[in-house]
KEDOKOL-578554 format. One record per residue (C-alpha): residue number from 1; residue in three letters; x, y, z. Coordinates in Angstrom, 3 decimals. Layout:
N
[NUM,ALA,[X,Y,Z]]
...
END
This chain:
397
[1,MET,[-14.028,8.560,14.048]]
[2,THR,[-14.173,4.748,15.171]]
[3,ALA,[-14.250,3.669,18.600]]
[4,ALA,[-10.975,3.179,19.508]]
[5,TRP,[-9.905,-1.170,20.726]]
[6,THR,[-9.370,-1.231,24.099]]
[7,THR,[-7.609,-3.976,25.597]]
[8,ASP,[-10.340,-5.477,27.208]]
[9,GLU,[-12.127,-5.842,24.249]]
[10,VAL,[-9.140,-7.582,22.664]]
[11,ALA,[-9.271,-9.343,25.824]]
[12,ARG,[-13.105,-10.701,25.104]]
[13,LEU,[-12.457,-11.804,21.118]]
[14,ARG,[-9.602,-13.626,22.435]]
[15,ALA,[-11.700,-15.227,24.703]]
[16,GLU,[-14.358,-16.110,22.216]]
[17,THR,[-11.250,-17.457,19.812]]
[18,PRO,[-10.674,-20.620,21.205]]
[19,GLY,[-7.280,-21.346,18.809]]
[20,CYS,[-5.786,-17.824,20.480]]
[21,ALA,[-5.021,-20.129,23.068]]
[22,THR,[-3.138,-22.639,21.170]]
[23,VAL,[-1.698,-20.557,18.212]]
[24,ALA,[-0.427,-17.113,17.423]]
[25,HIS,[-2.294,-17.189,14.526]]
[26,PHE,[-0.695,-15.441,11.328]]
[27,ASN,[-2.585,-17.226,8.756]]
[28,ASN,[-5.715,-15.559,8.722]]
[29,ALA,[-5.332,-14.195,5.342]]
[30,GLY,[-5.610,-18.513,4.458]]
[31,ALA,[-8.352,-18.918,7.156]]
[32,SER,[-8.811,-17.426,10.303]]
[33,LEU,[-9.415,-18.650,13.792]]
[34,PRO,[-13.526,-18.809,13.830]]
[35,PRO,[-15.042,-17.223,17.062]]
[36,THR,[-17.754,-19.395,19.346]]
[37,PRO,[-20.569,-17.796,17.852]]
[38,VAL,[-19.836,-19.452,14.777]]
[39,LEU,[-19.116,-22.551,16.004]]
[40,ASP,[-22.108,-23.086,17.405]]
[41,ALA,[-23.851,-22.082,14.875]]
[42,TYR,[-21.964,-24.586,12.791]]
[43,VAL,[-22.165,-27.482,15.049]]
[44,ARG,[-26.193,-26.645,16.218]]
[45,HIS,[-27.296,-27.131,12.388]]
[46,LEU,[-25.388,-30.146,12.103]]
[47,LYS,[-26.301,-31.460,15.823]]
[48,ARG,[-30.491,-30.881,14.188]]
[49,GLU,[-29.703,-32.844,10.879]]
[50,ALA,[-28.728,-35.426,13.424]]
[51,GLU,[-32.019,-35.224,15.124]]
[52,ILE,[-34.519,-34.771,12.474]]
[53,GLY,[-32.677,-35.022,9.357]]
[54,GLY,[-31.216,-32.803,6.632]]
[55,TYR,[-34.007,-31.664,4.758]]
[56,GLU,[-36.404,-31.253,8.435]]
[57,ALA,[-33.520,-29.179,9.676]]
[58,GLN,[-33.542,-27.414,6.936]]
[59,GLU,[-36.835,-26.673,6.677]]
[60,GLU,[-36.996,-25.366,10.404]]
[61,ALA,[-33.871,-23.142,10.686]]
[62,GLN,[-35.806,-21.884,6.638]]
[63,GLY,[-35.784,-17.963,7.834]]
[64,ARG,[-32.101,-18.158,9.234]]
[65,ILE,[-30.882,-18.768,5.962]]
[66,ASP,[-32.606,-16.674,4.408]]
[67,ALA,[-31.460,-13.873,6.979]]
[68,VAL,[-27.634,-15.207,5.464]]
[69,TYR,[-28.209,-13.154,2.473]]
[70,ALA,[-29.939,-10.026,3.826]]
[71,SER,[-26.808,-10.246,5.936]]
[72,VAL,[-24.505,-10.009,3.492]]
[73,ALA,[-25.840,-8.071,0.836]]
[74,ARG,[-25.039,-5.288,4.138]]
[75,LEU,[-22.143,-5.908,4.540]]
[76,VAL,[-21.274,-4.953,1.314]]
[77,GLY,[-23.434,-2.640,0.454]]
[78,ALA,[-26.121,-4.715,-1.786]]
[79,ALA,[-29.650,-3.009,-2.765]]
[80,GLY,[-31.279,-6.226,-1.374]]
[81,PRO,[-30.563,-9.913,-0.579]]
[82,ASP,[-32.260,-10.803,-4.589]]
[83,GLU,[-28.766,-9.729,-5.577]]
[84,ILE,[-27.240,-12.144,-3.253]]
[85,ALA,[-25.766,-16.264,-3.675]]
[86,LEU,[-24.416,-18.536,-2.170]]
[87,LEU,[-21.955,-20.570,-3.225]]
[88,GLU,[-19.372,-23.350,-1.846]]
[89,ASN,[-16.356,-20.996,-2.440]]
[90,ALA,[-15.381,-18.093,-3.731]]
[91,THR,[-13.870,-19.573,-7.236]]
[92,ARG,[-16.600,-21.773,-7.972]]
[93,ALA,[-18.554,-17.516,-7.350]]
[94,PHE,[-16.277,-15.799,-9.467]]
[95,ASP,[-16.029,-18.573,-12.538]]
[96,MET,[-20.418,-18.310,-12.363]]
[97,ALA,[-19.478,-14.382,-13.068]]
[98,VAL,[-17.180,-14.488,-15.263]]
[99,TYR,[-18.205,-17.651,-17.183]]
[100,ALA,[-22.110,-15.980,-17.485]]
[101,VAL,[-20.755,-12.787,-19.419]]
[102,PRO,[-20.816,-13.449,-23.369]]
[103,LEU,[-17.770,-13.365,-24.300]]
[104,ALA,[-16.761,-14.000,-28.187]]
[105,ALA,[-13.394,-14.763,-29.928]]
[106,GLY,[-11.862,-11.149,-30.075]]
[107,ASP,[-13.377,-10.251,-26.785]]
[108,VAL,[-10.618,-8.471,-24.313]]
[109,ILE,[-10.243,-9.154,-20.651]]
[110,LEU,[-8.651,-6.521,-18.681]]
[111,THR,[-6.729,-7.491,-15.670]]
[112,SER,[-3.908,-7.293,-13.712]]
[113,THR,[0.102,-8.370,-12.861]]
[114,ALA,[-1.838,-9.570,-9.022]]
[115,GLU,[-4.337,-12.418,-10.375]]
[116,TYR,[-4.685,-14.994,-8.105]]
[117,HIS,[-3.683,-18.194,-10.508]]
[118,SER,[-6.930,-19.927,-9.833]]
[119,MET,[-9.007,-16.614,-11.145]]
[120,PHE,[-5.936,-16.329,-14.192]]
[121,VAL,[-6.748,-19.697,-14.857]]
[122,THR,[-9.975,-18.561,-15.815]]
[123,TYR,[-8.856,-16.135,-18.091]]
[124,LEU,[-6.648,-18.819,-20.272]]
[125,HIS,[-9.640,-21.291,-20.822]]
[126,LEU,[-11.523,-18.446,-22.237]]
[127,ALA,[-8.337,-17.964,-24.023]]
[128,ARG,[-8.611,-21.382,-25.697]]
[129,ARG,[-11.721,-19.754,-27.043]]
[130,GLY,[-10.270,-17.163,-28.830]]
[131,VAL,[-10.974,-13.770,-26.285]]
[132,VAL,[-7.800,-12.356,-25.638]]
[133,VAL,[-6.448,-11.723,-22.489]]
[134,ASP,[-5.072,-8.066,-21.578]]
[135,VAL,[-3.002,-7.386,-18.673]]
[136,VAL,[-2.383,-3.976,-17.583]]
[137,PRO,[0.749,-3.576,-15.982]]
[138,SER,[1.466,-1.906,-12.946]]
[139,ASP,[2.523,1.742,-11.737]]
[140,ALA,[6.049,2.630,-9.265]]
[141,SER,[3.665,1.761,-6.010]]
[142,GLY,[2.914,-1.995,-7.522]]
[143,GLN,[-0.805,-1.195,-7.973]]
[144,ILE,[-2.746,-1.301,-11.179]]
[145,ASP,[-2.038,1.370,-13.562]]
[146,VAL,[-5.430,3.011,-13.569]]
[147,ASP,[-4.117,5.184,-16.621]]
[148,ALA,[-2.974,2.465,-19.132]]
[149,LEU,[-6.024,0.869,-17.486]]
[150,ARG,[-8.192,3.513,-19.118]]
[151,LYS,[-6.042,4.474,-22.897]]
[152,ARG,[-6.456,0.182,-23.072]]
[153,ILE,[-10.342,0.934,-23.778]]
[154,ASP,[-12.242,0.179,-26.643]]
[155,GLY,[-15.141,-0.898,-29.210]]
[156,ARG,[-13.325,-4.971,-27.977]]
[157,VAL,[-13.453,-5.179,-23.762]]
[158,ARG,[-16.074,-6.461,-22.627]]
[159,LEU,[-14.845,-7.304,-19.149]]
[160,ILE,[-12.841,-6.103,-16.050]]
[161,ALA,[-11.732,-8.675,-13.688]]
[162,LEU,[-9.760,-7.914,-10.772]]
[163,THR,[-8.153,-9.165,-7.950]]
[164,HIS,[-8.812,-6.588,-5.045]]
[165,ALA,[-5.777,-7.985,-3.119]]
[166,PRO,[-3.785,-10.211,-3.725]]
[167,THR,[-3.036,-13.955,-1.663]]
[168,ASN,[0.577,-13.228,-1.380]]
[169,GLY,[1.327,-9.439,-0.234]]
[170,GLY,[-0.430,-6.699,1.744]]
[171,LEU,[-0.861,-4.667,-1.924]]
[172,VAL,[-4.632,-2.951,-1.987]]
[173,GLN,[-6.037,-1.891,-5.346]]
[174,PRO,[-7.453,1.318,-6.173]]
[175,ALA,[-10.880,-0.579,-7.352]]
[176,GLU,[-12.917,2.611,-7.043]]
[177,ALA,[-10.487,4.076,-9.615]]
[178,VAL,[-11.204,0.989,-11.476]]
[179,GLY,[-14.502,1.180,-11.152]]
[180,GLU,[-14.814,5.172,-12.392]]
[181,VAL,[-12.959,3.599,-16.120]]
[182,ALA,[-15.516,0.631,-16.308]]
[183,ARG,[-18.657,2.705,-15.521]]
[184,GLU,[-17.561,5.277,-18.298]]
[185,ALA,[-16.332,2.838,-20.580]]
[186,GLY,[-19.955,0.975,-19.813]]
[187,VAL,[-17.660,-2.102,-18.889]]
[188,PHE,[-19.120,-5.313,-16.751]]
[189,PHE,[-16.970,-5.098,-14.150]]
[190,LEU,[-15.528,-8.006,-11.752]]
[191,LEU,[-14.056,-7.807,-8.767]]
[192,ASP,[-12.501,-11.056,-6.514]]
[193,ALA,[-12.749,-9.486,-3.075]]
[194,THR,[-11.934,-12.354,-1.049]]
[195,GLN,[-8.926,-11.451,0.410]]
[196,THR,[-10.416,-8.027,1.693]]
[197,VAL,[-14.298,-8.550,2.505]]
[198,GLY,[-14.055,-8.567,6.460]]
[199,GLN,[-10.617,-6.827,6.511]]
[200,LEU,[-12.018,-3.275,5.110]]
[201,PRO,[-14.652,-1.840,4.110]]
[202,VAL,[-16.503,-3.595,0.629]]
[203,ASP,[-19.678,-1.125,-0.339]]
[204,VAL,[-20.623,-2.144,-3.883]]
[205,GLY,[-21.890,1.102,-4.407]]
[206,ARG,[-18.324,2.870,-4.385]]
[207,LEU,[-16.075,0.470,-5.930]]
[208,GLY,[-17.989,0.721,-8.667]]
[209,CYS,[-18.375,-2.991,-10.048]]
[210,HIS,[-20.984,-4.880,-11.482]]
[211,ALA,[-20.259,-8.179,-9.404]]
[212,LEU,[-18.100,-9.421,-7.104]]
[213,ALA,[-16.627,-12.830,-5.189]]
[214,GLY,[-15.742,-13.150,-1.449]]
[215,THR,[-15.767,-15.778,0.914]]
[216,SER,[-16.381,-17.292,4.357]]
[217,ARG,[-12.961,-18.499,5.791]]
[218,LYS,[-10.249,-15.911,4.925]]
[219,TYR,[-10.856,-12.883,7.389]]
[220,LEU,[-14.729,-13.159,7.354]]
[221,ARG,[-13.796,-15.673,10.167]]
[222,GLY,[-16.737,-18.159,8.887]]
[223,PRO,[-16.441,-21.708,8.238]]
[224,ARG,[-14.298,-23.388,5.240]]
[225,GLY,[-16.721,-24.553,2.059]]
[226,VAL,[-18.326,-21.061,1.588]]
[227,GLY,[-17.961,-18.048,-0.364]]
[228,PHE,[-21.029,-15.703,-2.366]]
[229,LEU,[-21.573,-13.527,-5.384]]
[230,TRP,[-23.173,-10.218,-5.569]]
[231,VAL,[-24.560,-9.443,-8.605]]
[232,ALA,[-26.065,-6.160,-9.618]]
[233,ARG,[-30.050,-6.030,-9.614]]
[234,GLU,[-29.750,-4.455,-13.399]]
[235,TRP,[-27.705,-7.161,-14.975]]
[236,ILE,[-28.956,-10.134,-13.499]]
[237,ASP,[-30.827,-10.710,-16.182]]
[238,ARG,[-28.594,-9.802,-18.744]]
[239,LEU,[-26.274,-12.832,-17.098]]
[240,GLU,[-27.203,-16.544,-18.188]]
[241,PRO,[-25.251,-19.051,-15.478]]
[242,PRO,[-22.582,-21.458,-17.454]]
[243,LEU,[-24.117,-23.942,-14.962]]
[244,MET,[-27.914,-24.575,-13.827]]
[245,GLU,[-30.126,-26.497,-12.237]]
[246,GLY,[-33.696,-26.835,-11.239]]
[247,HIS,[-32.655,-24.044,-8.500]]
[248,ALA,[-31.453,-21.908,-10.696]]
[249,ALA,[-34.566,-22.448,-13.248]]
[250,GLU,[-37.823,-23.588,-12.463]]
[251,TRP,[-38.992,-26.567,-16.035]]
[252,VAL,[-42.075,-24.979,-17.025]]
[253,GLU,[-42.640,-27.187,-19.661]]
[254,PRO,[-40.903,-30.403,-21.876]]
[255,ASP,[-39.362,-28.559,-23.951]]
[256,ARG,[-38.391,-25.203,-21.807]]
[257,TYR,[-37.184,-23.622,-18.543]]
[258,VAL,[-37.471,-19.810,-17.298]]
[259,LEU,[-34.371,-18.917,-15.321]]
[260,ARG,[-34.751,-17.120,-11.502]]
[261,SER,[-34.758,-13.468,-11.996]]
[262,ASP,[-32.709,-13.545,-8.802]]
[263,GLY,[-28.869,-13.609,-7.763]]
[264,LYS,[-29.971,-17.181,-6.628]]
[265,ARG,[-29.462,-17.886,-10.147]]
[266,PHE,[-25.923,-18.682,-9.732]]
[267,GLU,[-26.811,-21.471,-6.738]]
[268,VAL,[-26.685,-25.386,-7.158]]
[269,TRP,[-30.085,-26.478,-4.506]]
[270,GLU,[-27.651,-28.981,-2.344]]
[271,ALA,[-25.566,-27.027,-0.027]]
[272,ASN,[-24.078,-27.356,3.238]]
[273,TYR,[-26.418,-25.347,5.219]]
[274,ALA,[-24.963,-26.259,8.887]]
[275,ALA,[-21.773,-23.697,7.248]]
[276,ARG,[-24.046,-21.308,5.481]]
[277,LEU,[-25.853,-20.829,8.775]]
[278,GLY,[-22.187,-20.470,10.421]]
[279,PHE,[-21.048,-17.797,7.904]]
[280,GLY,[-24.541,-15.920,8.453]]
[281,ALA,[-22.815,-15.981,11.883]]
[282,ALA,[-19.798,-15.114,11.375]]
[283,VAL,[-20.730,-11.687,9.137]]
[284,ASP,[-23.066,-10.639,12.132]]
[285,TYR,[-19.899,-10.761,14.377]]
[286,ALA,[-18.401,-8.932,12.115]]
[287,LEU,[-20.614,-6.037,11.424]]
[288,ALA,[-21.202,-6.293,14.958]]
[289,LEU,[-17.572,-4.846,15.669]]
[290,GLY,[-17.931,-2.448,13.021]]
[291,ILE,[-16.105,-2.809,9.678]]
[292,GLU,[-14.444,0.202,9.639]]
[293,ARG,[-12.693,-0.464,12.989]]
[294,ILE,[-11.718,-3.894,11.518]]
[295,TRP,[-10.030,-2.140,8.967]]
[296,GLU,[-8.212,0.267,11.411]]
[297,ARG,[-6.353,-2.705,13.309]]
[298,VAL,[-6.017,-4.703,11.063]]
[299,ARG,[-3.966,-2.072,9.224]]
[300,GLY,[-2.529,-0.760,12.123]]
[301,LEU,[-0.892,-4.225,13.037]]
[302,GLY,[-0.447,-4.972,9.218]]
[303,GLU,[2.172,-1.821,9.310]]
[304,ALA,[3.224,-2.706,12.671]]
[305,LEU,[4.900,-6.398,11.638]]
[306,ARG,[6.228,-4.772,8.546]]
[307,GLU,[8.252,-2.637,10.622]]
[308,ARG,[9.507,-5.121,13.499]]
[309,LEU,[10.306,-7.885,10.829]]
[310,ALA,[12.193,-4.702,7.890]]
[311,ALA,[14.432,-4.152,11.049]]
[312,LEU,[16.289,-8.074,11.492]]
[313,PRO,[19.290,-8.679,9.411]]
[314,GLY,[18.676,-10.546,6.363]]
[315,VAL,[14.453,-10.157,6.208]]
[316,THR,[13.278,-8.128,3.275]]
[317,VAL,[9.753,-7.657,3.298]]
[318,CYS,[8.451,-7.450,-0.164]]
[319,ASP,[5.042,-5.798,0.245]]
[320,LEU,[3.438,-3.323,-2.416]]
[321,GLY,[1.284,-0.515,-2.947]]
[322,THR,[0.031,2.446,-1.671]]
[323,VAL,[-2.648,0.819,-0.038]]
[324,ARG,[-1.116,-1.825,2.384]]
[325,GLY,[-3.876,-4.063,4.162]]
[326,GLY,[-3.299,-7.196,6.862]]
[327,ILE,[-0.993,-9.661,4.295]]
[328,VAL,[2.910,-9.528,5.339]]
[329,SER,[5.169,-10.896,3.491]]
[330,PHE,[8.953,-11.499,3.407]]
[331,THR,[11.859,-13.329,2.697]]
[332,VAL,[14.361,-14.732,5.494]]
[333,ARG,[18.259,-14.266,3.226]]
[334,ASP,[19.121,-18.082,2.417]]
[335,VAL,[16.137,-19.559,4.340]]
[336,PRO,[13.502,-21.597,2.474]]
[337,ALA,[9.928,-20.319,3.023]]
[338,ALA,[9.327,-23.302,4.063]]
[339,ARG,[11.477,-24.206,6.948]]
[340,VAL,[10.866,-20.629,7.589]]
[341,LYS,[7.501,-22.395,8.712]]
[342,ALA,[8.043,-25.661,9.709]]
[343,ALA,[10.425,-23.382,12.110]]
[344,LEU,[7.064,-21.094,13.291]]
[345,GLY,[4.987,-23.676,13.566]]
[346,ALA,[7.270,-25.922,15.428]]
[347,ALA,[6.440,-22.323,18.048]]
[348,SER,[2.770,-22.608,17.425]]
[349,ILE,[3.135,-20.391,15.589]]
[350,ASN,[0.998,-20.350,12.015]]
[351,VAL,[2.312,-18.548,8.429]]
[352,HIS,[2.230,-19.851,5.051]]
[353,VAL,[4.222,-20.270,2.370]]
[354,SER,[2.973,-18.600,-1.088]]
[355,PRO,[4.962,-19.807,-4.159]]
[356,ALA,[5.131,-18.219,-6.687]]
[357,ARG,[2.807,-20.397,-9.120]]
[358,GLY,[0.058,-18.642,-7.250]]
[359,THR,[1.260,-15.569,-8.420]]
[360,LEU,[3.375,-16.171,-11.305]]
[361,LEU,[3.218,-12.936,-13.338]]
[362,ASP,[3.822,-10.965,-9.908]]
[363,MET,[6.347,-12.811,-8.327]]
[364,ARG,[7.705,-13.285,-11.988]]
[365,ALA,[8.147,-10.221,-12.364]]
[366,ARG,[9.743,-9.260,-9.640]]
[367,GLY,[12.376,-12.253,-9.138]]
[368,LEU,[10.686,-14.056,-6.503]]
[369,ARG,[10.562,-17.893,-6.046]]
[370,GLU,[8.632,-17.986,-3.460]]
[371,LEU,[7.495,-16.004,-0.300]]
[372,VAL,[6.493,-16.323,3.897]]
[373,ARG,[3.452,-14.647,4.763]]
[374,ALA,[1.615,-13.404,7.940]]
[375,SER,[-1.240,-12.128,7.691]]
[376,VAL,[-3.012,-9.919,10.742]]
[377,HIS,[-6.280,-10.211,12.090]]
[378,TYR,[-7.886,-8.266,14.695]]
[379,TYR,[-7.667,-10.650,17.750]]
[380,ASN,[-3.579,-11.007,16.811]]
[381,THR,[-1.825,-9.070,19.983]]
[382,GLU,[1.453,-6.528,19.561]]
[383,ALA,[3.016,-9.460,22.236]]
[384,GLU,[2.414,-11.737,19.087]]
[385,LEU,[4.152,-9.640,16.789]]
[386,ASP,[6.870,-9.645,19.104]]
[387,ARG,[6.384,-13.056,19.340]]
[388,LEU,[6.761,-13.863,15.525]]
[389,ALA,[9.776,-11.261,14.877]]
[390,ALA,[11.669,-12.907,17.101]]
[391,ALA,[11.244,-16.271,15.945]]
[392,VAL,[11.871,-14.562,12.656]]
[393,ALA,[15.104,-13.575,14.316]]
[394,ARG,[16.113,-16.739,15.543]]
[395,LEU,[16.304,-18.139,11.896]]
[396,ALA,[18.318,-15.252,10.176]]
[397,PRO,[21.900,-15.034,9.283]]
END
């Protein structure tokens, strides 16, 4: 039983979030508003770099930088910090894993209709080399059809790559069930948790994946420009990074290098250490609140917003799935999504437009050209939901 969210606690969290005084922020699936401890960690290190030098500030903060790996490992249920790599974003983290899987012409990648364009372009790039990209259909609820996935497993399948939650709606894919299929078949399973880490419990052991990519800026409320990759310890030595340099490998002889044995083989040495420290502060902030509690509130706020919007004439809520999270997608009849966003922005309400190209397979299958995306977080309030719904109602025909 998770502890209930009180009005006082939400007020405290909002007070620690400077942006809450300025906007009603419903673009958390894009970039959440960071809390003061994250800002402090970020800015403090930038100032220290200015005071004593970049290298020197890194050396001084090395213990805190190392602690970020431990915090991320705790967040995702990793066996240890040696399974974690920090990168500049989740897309790069995902790509480092995809391209490290030894795929040859004729090998098959299984994926879903809900994939984000950055990931699917990667699959198509591999297809130019003869890799086969097989899209598993959705079931009646809109989530990946796990039975169809299981039937597609054969000796050619080398990778299952799945977006845990798409960018354009509240669907949460049944990743645990996909993980069971992957384990049974002995197939490498890579999960894009960009939209779920920080929103809902993500435990790699329970999910059954072998690698997982995530980001700082979305539901974890960290800085932009930081992502992470988790790779199961038993797989690290089996994956050779597609790119490497002197941090990922040690140059031991004029004609020989030795790859690192930990997750840092997927990193490069030069990084934004201020952003990484801010990311670590964001992870610790989320862990202190409790991911189960966060998920309970985000899920509840998401459903409450769907109910408000669905009650409005001319408004259609477009979310799929059996389990739905904090991303709420909708259309307003005869009103372009950009106009909805602009009108809400003028009222200091932040939303986002999801174009068809972002999730092309899903959007085309549903005959959608664009969606308005309003994504909630635990610091949003019922009053803000009412404010958003009232602003949309004024636009509805």
